[in-house]
C-alpha positions as CSV (number, residue, x, y, z in Angstrom):
1,X,-97.3,97.4,-37.1
2,X,-98.6,98.7,-40.4
3,X,-96.1,98.2,-43.2
4,X,-95.2,101.3,-45.3
5,X,-93.7,100.3,-48.6
6,X,-92.5,102.1,-51.7
7,X,-90.2,101.6,-54.7
8,X,-86.6,102.9,-55.2
9,X,-87.7,105.8,-57.4
10,X,-88.9,107.6,-54.2
11,X,-85.2,108.4,-53.7
12,X,-85.4,108.4,-49.9
13,X,-82.0,108.5,-48.1
14,X,-81.0,105.2,-46.4
15,X,-80.9,107.0,-43.0
16,X,-84.6,107.8,-43.2
17,X,-85.5,104.4,-44.7
18,X,-83.9,102.7,-41.7
19,X,-85.1,105.2,-39.1
20,X,-88.7,104.9,-40.2
21,X,-88.7,101.2,-41.2
22,X,-89.8,101.8,-44.7
23,X,-89.7,98.9,-47.2
24,X,-88.2,99.7,-50.6
25,X,-88.4,97.6,-53.7
26,X,-85.6,98.4,-56.2
27,X,-86.4,99.1,-59.9
28,X,-84.1,97.9,-62.7
29,X,-81.6,99.7,-64.8
30,X,-80.1,98.3,-68.0
31,X,-77.0,99.4,-69.7
32,X,-74.4,97.8,-71.9
33,X,-76.3,94.5,-71.9
34,X,-76.4,94.2,-68.1
35,X,-79.2,94.7,-65.6
36,X,-78.8,96.3,-62.2
37,X,-80.9,96.9,-59.2
38,X,-81.4,100.6,-58.5
39,X,-79.5,101.6,-55.4
40,X,-78.2,98.1,-54.8
41,X,-75.4,97.3,-57.2
42,X,-75.1,100.5,-59.3
43,X,-74.9,104.2,-58.6
44,X,-75.8,107.2,-60.7
45,X,-72.1,108.1,-61.0
46,X,-71.3,104.6,-62.3
47,X,-74.2,104.9,-64.7
48,X,-72.8,108.1,-66.3
49,X,-69.4,106.6,-66.5
50,X,-70.8,103.7,-68.5
51,X,-72.5,106.1,-70.9
52,X,-69.3,108.0,-71.5
53,X,-67.3,104.8,-72.0
54,X,-69.8,103.0,-74.2
55,X,-71.8,105.7,-75.9
56,X,-74.9,103.7,-74.9
57,X,-77.8,105.3,-72.9
58,X,-79.4,103.3,-70.1
59,X,-83.0,102.1,-69.9
60,X,-85.2,101.3,-66.9
61,X,-87.8,98.6,-66.1
62,X,-90.3,98.1,-63.4
63,X,-90.2,95.3,-60.8
64,X,-92.2,92.4,-62.1
65,X,-95.5,91.1,-60.6
66,X,-93.5,88.2,-59.1
67,X,-91.1,90.7,-57.5
68,X,-94.1,92.4,-55.9
69,X,-95.6,89.1,-54.7
70,X,-92.4,88.5,-52.7
71,X,-92.4,92.2,-51.6
72,X,-96.0,92.0,-50.4
73,X,-95.5,88.8,-48.3
74,X,-96.6,90.4,-45.1
75,X,-99.3,89.2,-42.7
76,X,-99.9,92.7,-41.2
77,X,-101.7,95.6,-42.9
78,X,-99.6,97.1,-45.7
79,X,-99.7,100.4,-47.6
80,X,-97.7,100.7,-50.8
81,X,-97.1,104.2,-52.3
82,X,-95.7,103.9,-55.8
83,X,-94.2,106.1,-58.5
84,X,-96.6,107.8,-60.9
85,X,-98.5,105.2,-62.9
86,X,-98.5,107.4,-65.9
87,X,-94.7,107.4,-66.1
88,X,-94.0,103.8,-65.2
89,X,-95.6,100.4,-65.2
90,X,-94.5,99.8,-61.7
91,X,-97.9,100.6,-60.1
92,X,-99.7,98.4,-62.6
93,X,-97.4,95.4,-61.8
94,X,-98.1,96.0,-58.1
95,X,-101.8,95.8,-58.8
96,X,-101.3,92.5,-60.8
97,X,-99.5,91.1,-57.9
98,X,-102.2,92.1,-55.4
99,X,-104.8,90.3,-57.5
100,X,-103.2,87.0,-56.3
101,X,-103.5,88.0,-52.7
102,X,-107.1,89.3,-52.7
103,X,-106.5,90.7,-49.2
104,X,-108.2,93.7,-47.6
105,X,-105.0,94.2,-45.6
106,X,-103.4,95.9,-48.6
107,X,-103.8,99.5,-49.9
108,X,-102.0,100.5,-53.1
109,X,-101.7,104.2,-53.7
110,X,-100.6,105.9,-56.9
111,X,-98.5,108.9,-55.8
112,X,-98.8,110.6,-59.2
113,X,-95.2,111.9,-58.6
114,X,-91.6,111.0,-58.9
115,X,-88.5,111.0,-56.7
116,X,-88.8,113.0,-53.5
117,X,-92.0,114.4,-54.8
118,X,-93.6,111.2,-53.4
119,X,-90.7,110.3,-51.1
120,X,-91.9,113.0,-48.9
121,X,-95.4,111.4,-48.9
122,X,-93.9,108.0,-47.9
123,X,-92.0,109.6,-45.1
124,X,-95.0,111.5,-43.8
125,X,-97.1,108.2,-44.0
126,X,-94.5,106.5,-41.8
127,X,-94.5,109.3,-39.3
128,X,-98.3,109.2,-39.1
129,X,-98.2,105.4,-38.6
130,X,-95.6,105.8,-35.8
131,X,-98.0,108.3,-34.2
132,X,-100.7,105.7,-34.1
133,X,-102.9,106.5,-37.1
134,X,-105.1,103.6,-38.2
135,X,-104.8,101.8,-41.5
136,X,-108.1,103.3,-42.9
137,X,-107.2,106.8,-41.8
138,X,-103.8,106.5,-43.3
139,X,-105.2,105.7,-46.7
140,X,-107.4,108.8,-46.6
141,X,-104.7,111.1,-45.3
142,X,-102.1,109.9,-47.8
143,X,-104.5,110.5,-50.7
144,X,-105.2,114.0,-49.5
145,X,-101.5,114.7,-49.2
146,X,-100.8,113.6,-52.8
147,X,-102.8,116.6,-54.1
148,X,-100.6,118.9,-52.1
149,X,-97.2,117.4,-53.0
150,X,-94.9,119.4,-55.4
151,X,-91.6,118.7,-57.1
152,X,-89.6,121.1,-59.3
153,X,-86.2,120.5,-60.8
154,X,-83.7,121.6,-63.4
155,X,-81.7,119.5,-65.9
156,X,-78.3,120.4,-67.3
157,X,-79.3,119.2,-70.7
158,X,-82.0,117.3,-72.6
159,X,-79.6,114.6,-73.9
160,X,-80.9,111.8,-71.6
161,X,-84.5,112.7,-72.0
162,X,-84.0,112.7,-75.8
163,X,-82.4,109.3,-75.9
164,X,-85.1,108.0,-73.6
165,X,-87.7,109.2,-76.0
166,X,-89.1,111.8,-73.7
167,X,-88.4,114.9,-75.7
168,X,-88.4,115.7,-79.4
169,X,-85.4,116.1,-81.7
170,X,-86.3,119.7,-82.2
171,X,-86.4,120.5,-78.5
172,X,-83.1,118.6,-78.1
173,X,-81.3,120.6,-80.9
174,X,-82.7,123.9,-79.8
175,X,-81.7,123.3,-76.2
176,X,-78.1,122.5,-77.2
177,X,-77.7,125.5,-79.5
178,X,-79.2,128.0,-77.1
179,X,-78.0,126.4,-73.8
180,X,-81.6,126.1,-72.6
181,X,-82.0,124.5,-69.2
182,X,-85.6,123.6,-68.5
183,X,-87.3,123.8,-65.1
184,X,-89.7,120.8,-64.9
185,X,-92.5,119.8,-62.6
186,X,-95.0,117.0,-62.2
187,X,-98.5,117.9,-63.2
188,X,-101.6,116.9,-61.2
189,X,-102.2,113.9,-63.5
190,X,-98.8,112.5,-62.9
191,X,-97.1,113.6,-66.1
192,X,-94.1,115.9,-66.7
193,X,-94.6,119.6,-67.4
194,X,-92.3,122.4,-68.3
195,X,-92.5,125.4,-65.9
196,X,-89.9,127.5,-67.5
197,X,-87.0,127.4,-70.1
198,X,-84.0,129.2,-68.8
199,X,-81.5,130.4,-71.4
200,X,-78.0,130.9,-70.3
201,X,-75.7,129.6,-67.5
202,X,-76.3,127.0,-64.9
203,X,-76.2,129.7,-62.2
204,X,-79.0,131.5,-63.9
205,X,-81.1,128.3,-63.9
206,X,-80.5,127.6,-60.2
207,X,-81.6,131.2,-59.4
208,X,-84.7,130.7,-61.5
209,X,-85.5,127.5,-59.6
210,X,-85.1,129.3,-56.3
211,X,-87.2,132.3,-57.5
212,X,-90.0,130.0,-58.6
213,X,-89.9,128.2,-55.3
214,X,-90.2,131.4,-53.3
215,X,-93.2,132.5,-55.2
216,X,-94.8,129.2,-54.2
217,X,-94.0,129.3,-50.5
218,X,-94.4,133.0,-49.8
219,X,-97.7,132.4,-48.0
220,X,-97.2,128.9,-46.9
221,X,-96.0,127.4,-43.6
222,X,-93.7,124.6,-44.7
223,X,-92.6,122.0,-42.2
224,X,-90.0,120.2,-44.4
225,X,-88.5,120.3,-47.8
226,X,-86.3,117.9,-49.8
227,X,-83.3,119.2,-51.8
228,X,-82.4,116.5,-54.3
229,X,-79.3,116.3,-56.6
230,X,-76.5,114.4,-58.2
231,X,-73.0,116.0,-57.9
232,X,-74.3,119.4,-57.1
233,X,-73.1,119.9,-53.6
234,X,-72.1,123.6,-54.0
235,X,-75.6,124.4,-55.3
236,X,-77.2,122.5,-52.5
237,X,-75.2,124.6,-50.0
238,X,-76.3,127.7,-51.9
239,X,-79.9,126.8,-51.6
240,X,-79.6,125.9,-47.9
241,X,-78.1,129.3,-47.3
242,X,-81.0,130.9,-49.3
243,X,-83.5,129.0,-47.2
244,X,-81.8,130.0,-43.9
245,X,-81.7,133.6,-44.9
246,X,-85.4,133.4,-45.9
247,X,-86.2,133.7,-42.2
248,X,-88.6,130.8,-41.9
249,X,-87.6,127.7,-39.9
250,X,-87.8,124.7,-42.3
251,X,-86.5,121.2,-41.8
252,X,-84.2,120.4,-44.8
253,X,-83.6,116.9,-46.0
254,X,-80.8,116.3,-48.5
255,X,-81.1,113.4,-50.9
256,X,-79.4,111.9,-53.9
257,X,-81.3,111.2,-57.1
258,X,-81.3,107.5,-57.8
259,X,-80.4,105.7,-61.0
260,X,-84.0,105.5,-62.4
261,X,-84.5,109.2,-62.5
262,X,-80.8,109.7,-63.5
263,X,-81.5,107.6,-66.6
264,X,-83.8,110.3,-67.8
265,X,-82.3,113.4,-66.2
266,X,-78.6,112.9,-67.0
267,X,-75.9,114.4,-64.8
268,X,-76.4,117.1,-62.3
269,X,-80.2,117.2,-61.8
270,X,-81.2,119.6,-59.0
271,X,-84.6,119.7,-57.4
272,X,-86.9,120.8,-54.6
273,X,-89.8,118.8,-53.2
274,X,-92.3,120.3,-50.8
275,X,-96.0,120.2,-49.9
276,X,-98.5,123.1,-50.0
277,X,-101.3,123.8,-47.5
């Protein structure tokens, strides 16, 4: 069987990982002088508690080339789909590890996305494999799908992005004063972009997220979407009802944002991942 592998930033639910036999390599999270494996021995909730207790903000690091060497120890054809190489050194370390294998049985694919933005690609790849698609055809189809994958999300504040060095002090201050909640997306080159800056309440931001999503899918036939969050169950229920009332049958997967993205998003991120035709 062809191995479908990814890293923990894909934020796939354990139920799907197990059902589709997807291999996942954890990334690392550091806080208060300790290092943890994403999704293994720390949760996003624990991460936020540590920040509140210590006043220190977490950092992340990629699996090392030696981690990947162990992860790639398969004798059957293997496809690895990784987090955006622009935002993390993870994919580069995977390439370093593969240099020691020199095998044509491996295909490394840069998703140019984060979280369920590429988790949905990994899942689709596993479904195609289970349906009998060949190794070479999978590589072609996955790369085509990458250009169609979308992910949009809102943050409750820019505190964690600021402390992680991913937004300016001016943006951080202005966001705090005016209660601005940005709607972010991943650009085609794999970097973060700002779709909209919503001034006002969290409810207003959630509605803006939904409204943008509907403008994108109005003329699309969507098979499946991912709703991703941390501690936003009421808003997930709200979006599910919105989708049901939209009148188009869509399979909805609910997932939790992992510690790596939580390190940059802070509490209560809320997002939607989908693919366009």
